[in-house]
C-alpha positions in Angstrom: 7.4 14.0 28.8 7.9 14.3 25.4 9.2 12.0 22.9 12.5 11.9 20.9 11.9 12.2 17.3 14.0 10.9 14.3 12.6 12.0 10.9 13.4 10.2 7.8 13.5 12.6 4.9 14.2 11.8 1.0 15.7 13.1 -2.0 12.8 11.9 -4.5 9.7 9.4 -3.7 10.2 6.1 -3.9 13.6 6.3 -2.5 12.7 4.1 0.5 11.4 6.1 3.5 8.4 4.4 4.6 10.3 1.0 4.6 13.1 2.4 6.5 11.0 4.1 9.0 9.6 0.8 9.3 12.6 -0.8 10.2 14.0 2.3 13.0 10.5 1.3 14.5 11.3 -2.4 14.9 15.2 -1.3 16.0 13.8 0.8 18.8 11.2 -1.7 19.7 13.5 -4.8 20.1 15.7 -2.4 22.1 13.1 -1.9 24.4 11.9 1.5 23.8 7.7 2.3 23.2 8.0 3.7 19.8 5.6 4.9 17.1 5.5 6.1 13.6 3.9 9.2 12.4 3.8 10.8 9.0 1.5 14.3 8.9 0.0 13.6 5.0 0.1 10.5 3.0 -1.4 9.8 -0.6 -2.2 6.7 -1.1 -5.0 4.4 -2.2 -4.0 1.3 0.1 -5.2 2.3 3.1 -7.0 0.2 6.4 -9.4 0.3 8.8 -8.5 0.9 12.4 -9.9 -0.9 15.7 -11.8 2.3 16.1 -13.3 2.4 12.9 -11.0 5.0 11.4 -9.2 5.2 7.9 -5.3 5.4 7.8 -3.0 4.6 5.1 -1.2 1.2 5.3 2.5 2.4 4.9 1.7 3.5 8.5 0.2 0.2 9.4 3.0 -1.5 8.4 5.3 0.9 10.5 3.0 0.5 13.4 3.3 -3.0 13.0 7.0 -3.0 13.1 6.9 -0.9 16.4 4.4 -3.7 18.0 1.9 -1.1 18.4 -1.8 -1.1 17.3 -2.1 1.1 14.3 -3.8 4.5 15.5 -5.3 7.5 13.0 -2.9 10.0 15.2 0.0 8.1 13.1 -1.5 9.0 10.0 -3.7 12.1 10.7 -4.2 13.0 6.9 -4.9 10.9 4.1 -5.3 11.8 0.5 -7.0 9.0 -1.5 -6.2 10.2 -5.2 -10.1 10.1 -7.3 -8.8 11.5 -10.5 -6.0 13.8 -11.8 -7.1 16.9 -10.1 -8.8 15.7 -7.3 -8.7 13.7 -4.0 -11.1 12.3 -1.2 -9.2 13.8 1.9 -9.7 11.7 5.0 -8.7 13.5 8.4 -8.4 11.6 11.5 -9.9 8.3 9.8 -12.9 10.2 8.5 -13.6 11.5 5.2 -14.2 15.8 4.7 -15.1 15.3 1.0 -13.2 15.9 -2.2 -10.8 18.5 -2.8 -8.7 19.9 -6.2 -5.2 20.9 -5.3 -6.3 24.2 -5.1 -8.5 24.2 -2.4 -6.9 21.8 -0.6 -4.4 24.0 0.0 -6.7 27.5 0.8 -7.7 24.5 3.4 -4.2 23.8 4.7 -4.4 25.1 8.0 -7.2 23.1 8.8 -4.9 20.2 8.3 -2.0 21.1 10.0 -4.3 21.8 13.2 -5.0 18.0 13.0 -1.4 17.4 12.3 -0.5 18.9 15.6 -3.0 17.6 17.6 -2.4 14.2 16.5 1.7 14.4 17.1 1.1 16.0 20.5 -1.0 13.0 21.6 2.2 10.6 20.4 4.4 12.5 21.5 3.1 12.3 25.3 2.3 8.7 24.8 5.5 7.2 23.1 9.3 7.5 24.4 10.2 7.8 20.2 8.6 8.7 17.0 10.3 8.0 13.8 8.3 10.2 11.6 8.6 9.9 7.7 8.5 13.0 5.2 6.8 12.9 1.8 8.7 13.1 -1.5 11.6 15.5 -1.1 11.5 18.4 1.4 13.2 20.4 -1.6 10.6 21.2 -3.9 11.0 24.7 -4.1 7.5 25.3 -5.6 5.4 23.5 -2.7 7.4 24.8 -0.3 4.9 27.8 0.9 2.0 24.3 1.2 4.4 21.8 2.2 3.9 20.9 5.7 4.5 17.1 5.8 8.9 17.8 5.8 10.3 20.7 7.0 7.2 22.2 8.7 6.5 18.9 10.7 10.2 18.5 11.8 10.4 22.1 13.5 6.8 20.9 15.0 8.5 17.9 16.3 12.3 19.5 16.7 13.3 16.1 15.0 16.9 15.2 13.8 16.7 14.4 10.2 18.1 11.6 8.2 18.2 12.1 4.6 17.9 9.1 2.5 18.8 8.5 -1.3 18.5 5.5 -3.6 21.9 4.8 -5.1 20.3 1.9 -7.7 18.8 4.5 -9.5 21.6 6.7 -10.2 22.5 10.5 -9.3 23.1 9.9 -5.4 25.5 12.7 -5.6 23.6 15.2 -7.2 20.0 14.1 -5.4 21.7 14.1 -2.1 24.0 17.6 -2.4 20.9 18.9 -4.6 18.6 18.6 -1.8 20.7 20.0 0.6 21.7 23.2 -1.4 17.8 23.7 -1.6 17.2 24.0 1.9 17.1 26.8 4.0 20.0 27.2 6.2 18.2 26.5 9.5 16.6 23.5 7.9 19.7 22.1 6.8 21.0 21.8 10.3 18.4 19.5 11.1 19.9 17.5 8.8 21.8 15.3 11.4 23.1 12.5 8.4 22.8 10.9 5.4 21.6 7.2 4.2 22.5 5.8 0.9 19.5 2.9 0.1 19.7 0.1 -2.3 23.4 -0.5 -2.7 24.4 -3.1 -5.1 28.0 -4.7 -5.5 31.4 -4.1 -3.6 30.8 -1.2 -0.9 34.8 -0.9 -0.5 34.7 0.6 -4.4 32.3 3.4 -3.1 34.5 4.6 0.0 35.9 7.5 -2.2 32.5 8.3 -2.8 31.2 8.4 1.2 34.5 11.1 1.9 33.1 12.7 -1.0 29.8 13.3 0.2 30.8 14.0 3.4 33.4 16.5 2.7 31.0 18.4 0.4 27.9 18.5 2.5 29.4 18.1 6.2 27.5 15.8 6.8 28.1 12.2 8.5 26.9 9.2 6.0 25.1 6.8 8.5 25.7 3.9 6.4 24.7 2.2 3.2 21.8 -0.3 3.2 22.6 -3.3 0.5 19.7 -3.8 -2.0 17.7 -7.0 -0.9 15.5 -8.5 -3.9 13.5 -10.8 -1.3 12.8 -8.3 1.1 9.0 -8.4 1.8 7.4 -5.1 3.2 4.3 -3.9 1.4 4.4 -1.4 -1.2 2.7 2.2 -0.3 1.6 3.3 -3.1 0.4 1.6 -6.6 4.0 3.5 -8.1 5.4 0.5 -8.3 2.8 -1.1 -10.4 3.4 1.8 -12.8 7.3 1.1 -12.6 6.3 -2.4 -13.6 3.6 -1.7 -16.6 6.4 0.5 -18.3 9.3 -2.4 -18.0 8.0 -5.9 -17.1 4.8 -6.5 -17.7 4.5 -7.3 -21.1 7.4 -10.0 -21.0 5.6 -10.8 -17.5 2.5 -11.4 -18.9 3.9 -14.0 -21.6 6.3 -16.0 -19.7 3.1 -16.5 -16.9 1.0 -17.5 -19.5 3.4 -19.7 -21.2 4.0 -21.2 -17.9 0.4 -21.6 -17.3 -0.1 -23.6 -20.4 2.5 -25.9 -19.0 0.4 -26.5 -15.9 3.5 -25.3 -13.6 2.0 -22.5 -12.0 -1.4 -21.0 -11.1 -2.0 -18.1 -13.6 -4.0 -14.9 -11.7 -4.4 -11.6 -13.8 -5.7 -8.4 -11.7 -6.9 -6.1 -13.4 -4.7 -2.7 -13.0 -7.4 0.3 -12.7 -6.0 3.4 -13.4 -7.0 4.4 -9.4 -6.5 0.7 -8.3 -6.8 0.6 -4.1 -5.7 -1.9 -1.7 -3.7 -4.1 -4.1 -2.0 -5.3 -1.1 -4.5 -7.9 -1.0 -2.7 -10.1 -3.7 0.3 -9.7 -2.4 0.6 -12.3 -0.2 -0.9 -14.9 -2.9 2.5 -14.0 -5.2 4.6 -15.7 -2.1 2.6 -19.5 -2.7 5.4 -21.2 -4.3 3.1 -22.2 -7.1 1.2 -18.5 -8.0 2.1 -16.0 -10.1 0.0 -12.5 -10.0 0.3 -10.3 -12.6 -1.1 -6.6 -13.8 -2.6 -6.7 -17.0 -4.0 -3.2 -18.6 -5.1 -4.2 -21.8 -7.1 -7.0 -23.7 -4.5 -8.7 -25.1 -2.4 -9.0 -21.9 -5.6 -10.6 -20.2 -5.4 -13.9 -22.2 -6.8 -17.2 -20.5 -5.7 -16.7 -16.6 -6.9 -19.5 -14.0 -8.4 -16.6 -12.0 -9.4 -13.0 -12.9 -9.0 -10.4 -10.2 -11.3 -7.0 -10.2 -9.6 -5.4 -7.5 -10.6 -2.3 -5.5 -10.5 1.1 -6.5 -11.0 4.5 -5.0 -13.2 5.5 -8.6 -15.7 2.8 -9.2 -17.2 4.7 -12.3 -14.0 6.3 -13.9 -12.3 2.4 -13.7 -15.2 1.2 -15.2 -15.1 3.6 -17.5 -11.2 2.4 -18.5 -12.4 -1.1 -19.0 -14.5 0.1 -22.1 -12.3 1.9 -23.2 -9.4 0.0 -23.0 -11.3 -3.2 -25.0 -10.7 -5.4 -21.3 -14.8 -4.8 -20.6 -15.6 -6.8 -23.6 -12.5 -9.3 -22.8 -13.6 -10.2 -19.7 -17.5 -11.1 -20.7 -16.0 -12.9 -23.7 -13.7 -14.5 -20.8 -16.6 -15.3 -18.4 -18.8 -17.1 -21.1 -16.2 -19.5 -22.3 -16.2 -20.4 -18.0 -13.7 -18.2 -16.8 -13.5 -17.7 -12.9 -13.7 -14.1 -11.7 -13.5 -13.0 -8.3 -14.3 -9.0 -7.7 -13.4 -7.3 -4.4 -14.9 -3.7 -3.4 -14.9 -1.7 -6.1 -14.3 -4.6 -8.9 -17.4 -6.0 -7.3 -19.4 -3.0 -7.9 -18.8 -3.8 -11.1 -20.4 -7.1 -11.8 -23.5 -6.3 -11.2 -26.2 -4.5 -13.1 -26.2 -1.1 -12.3 -24.3 1.5 -10.3 -26.2 4.8 -9.6 -25.0 8.0 -8.0 -27.9 9.9 -7.3 -26.2 12.3 -5.2 -23.1 12.8 -7.5 -20.5 11.6 -5.0 -18.5 10.0 -8.3 -20.5 11.5 -11.1 -22.6 14.3 -12.5 -25.7 13.9 -10.1 -28.3 11.4 -10.9 -26.0 9.3 -13.7 -26.6 5.3 -14.1 -24.0 3.0 -15.0 -24.3 0.1 -16.6 -22.2 -2.6 -15.4 -21.0 -6.0 -16.4 -24.2 -7.9 -15.7 -22.9 -10.9 -13.8 -25.0 -10.4 -10.6 -28.6 -9.0 -10.7 -27.8 -6.1 -8.3 -27.4 -2.5 -7.8 -24.9 -0.1 -5.9 -25.8 3.2 -4.8 -23.6 5.4 -3.4 -24.1 7.5 -0.6 -22.1 10.4 1.1 -21.5 8.0 4.0 -18.5 5.8 3.7 -18.8 2.2 5.2 -15.3 1.3 7.9 -15.4 -1.9 9.2 -13.5 -4.7 10.3 -14.8 -8.4 10.5 -13.7 -11.3 12.1 -16.0 -14.5 10.8 -15.7 -17.9 9.6 -16.0 -18.9 5.8 -17.4 -22.2 4.7 -18.6 -21.6 0.6 -18.4 -23.8 -2.6 -16.6 -22.1 -5.0 -15.1 -23.2 -8.4 -16.5 -26.8 -8.0 -14.7 -27.1 -4.5 -15.2 -26.1 -0.6 -13.4 -23.4 0.6 -13.4 -22.8 4.3 -11.4 -20.6 6.8 -11.7 -18.2 9.5 -11.0 -14.6 8.2 -9.9 -11.2 9.4 -11.0 -8.6 6.8 -12.2 -4.6 6.7 -14.7 -3.1 4.4 -13.7 0.7 2.8 -16.3 1.4 0.5 -18.9 4.2 -0.4 -21.3 2.1 -2.0 -24.0 0.0 -0.8 -25.1 -3.0 -2.9 -28.8 -4.5 -3.2 -29.6 -7.9 -4.6 -32.6 -8.2 -7.0 -32.0 -12.3 -6.2 -30.5 -14.6 -3.9 -27.3 -15.3 -4.1 -24.9 -17.9 -2.3 -23.0 -15.3 0.2 -19.3 -14.9 0.3 -19.5 -13.3 4.1 -21.8 -10.9 5.1 -20.8 -8.6 2.1 -20.4 -10.8 -1.0 -22.1 -13.4 -3.5 -21.3 -16.0 -5.4 -22.8 -17.2 -8.9 -24.7 -20.2 -9.5 -22.0 -21.3 -11.6 -19.4 -21.3 -8.9 -17.0 -19.5 -11.2 -17.8 -16.0 -10.5 -17.8 -14.3 -6.9 -17.7 -11.0 -5.2 -17.1 -9.1 -2.0 -16.5 -6.1 -0.1 -13.9 -7.9 2.4 -10.4 -6.6 1.9 -7.5 -9.1 3.5 -9.6 -11.9 2.2 -6.5 -14.3 1.7 -4.4 -12.9 4.9 -6.0 -16.5 6.3 -3.4 -19.5 5.4 -6.4 -22.2 5.7 -8.7 -19.7 3.8 -5.9 -18.8 1.0 -4.8 -23.0 0.8 -8.6 -24.2 0.4 -9.0 -21.1 -1.8 -6.1 -22.2 -3.9 -6.9 -25.6 -3.6 -10.2 -25.2 -4.9 -8.5 -23.7 -8.3 -6.2 -25.9 -8.9 -8.5 -28.8 -8.7 -11.0 -26.7 -11.7 -7.8 -26.2 -13.6 -6.7 -29.4 -13.2 -3.5 -28.5 -12.0 -1.0 -30.3 -9.6 -0.5 -28.9 -5.4 3.2 -27.6 -5.1 5.7 -29.9 -3.7 7.1 -27.1 -2.1 5.8 -26.1 1.8 2.7 -23.2 0.9 3.1 -20.2 2.6 1.8 -19.7 6.4 0.1 -16.9 7.5 0.8 -13.4 6.0 1.4 -12.2 9.7 3.9 -14.3 10.6 5.6 -13.7 7.2 5.1 -10.0 7.6 7.2 -10.9 11.0 9.9 -12.8 9.5 10.4 -10.0 7.2 10.3 -7.2 9.7 12.9 -8.7 11.8 15.3 -9.3 8.8 14.8 -5.4 7.9 16.2 -4.7 11.5 19.1 -6.7 11.1 19.4 -5.0 7.6 19.5 -1.5 9.3 21.5 -2.5 12.4 24.5 -4.4 10.4 24.6 -1.4 8.0 24.7 1.6 10.3 27.0 3.2 12.3 25.1 3.0 15.3 27.0 5.3 17.8 26.0 8.1 15.4 22.3 7.2 15.9 23.0 6.9 19.4 24.5 10.7 19.7 21.6 12.2 17.6 19.1 11.0 20.0 21.1 10.6 23.3 20.0 7.2 23.5 21.6 4.3 25.7 21.0 1.9 22.7 21.7 -2.0 23.9 23.5 -3.1 20.5 26.7 -0.7 20.9 
């Protein structure tokens, strides 16, 4: 038995492939099929540790959750984690095989392809349906020779493909028609239909547009998905933050700072490192009724937040240098000296110590020593072996002058190991709290997933800043909130797709037809 395959391709990056793939996973699961996601290669610093202790991209984790399956590295056999402009750490079947430049990666692509084929074969034999996600655009002619994520994977799976375009960004006709025209004839035949994403306004006004697309391409438009600003599906990578940085951050920082002064909201600032990783740690905080999370890149954006978070990063040393070059390092030291509250996570925690050592040249020239922020008397040393583990522990600690408690389910992903030169109150097995109670750091990602821990953490922060609790009901567990949005996404697809075309394409009997 071999799974049926539906592949989601896009006219460009960021058109919604990951979310739509997740939506189809939930639809097929709702209809009783055993379904799994698959993406041959992902590029993202947002990653996750599986139950087996492997590393995979968070987008495929979200898709697996939508499919009601345990995430497994076969769903994302190759993960690229950008560490610099010209190199990435390469993860194959959940394990790092080193750092590669684009050229050296292309030279080794057949090794990656074998891993892709092995993973696909295992999944295809275990599931009824695979929903496969492409990457970027399948029509990048300069990359065609080395691209195995799009049409080569489509041919491996003999998949029917759905081409997605984002009408909200404009140019829907050029992007759809141009993509199809640049495909090889045999590749174009695999495109079973078109899907228009993020439509706003009166749908009837676009009927002539649908007619034009269908006549010009010979492909049926399966549907138009409306733009839903309230739908919460975790972002795949930091591209969304890059968009915000150019358009929203200055005004957003000003607005939040003004609201915070009026004691309306808790103002939480997160440093946006160039190589920020797992910023999904903080998305759930932004769902709380009295919390506003903002990302800062410069000293003048920092201000006096109620809490500053130094997040994870794929390149601790390079991003620490960014702190110095941007002026943020001095601003952070002044903020801390004035009684500011700081939480460091993973790479951000490493920066809070006295020293970072890299004797084997993992991130720097061998033997380099970097002086940290000096909040903790501790040293972090990099080793080639990456720490990957999941943890489930109860926490009961004193932070911000209050007790913070709750059971947490978290995970660690880091290269360095940290050694303390003096004793500190622990923040779990992999963290420390400064004697002042104002500074803390941890290797735990997912710290705020637990509703109980998040509630007590924010309560302690409110008390320390003199801010009142919100009158609105606090957000519950992150998993429950995700489930609500996964179901919302499935309804969005089911209500705006021609499901008969889906059934015909995969030769499936769909209960909703």
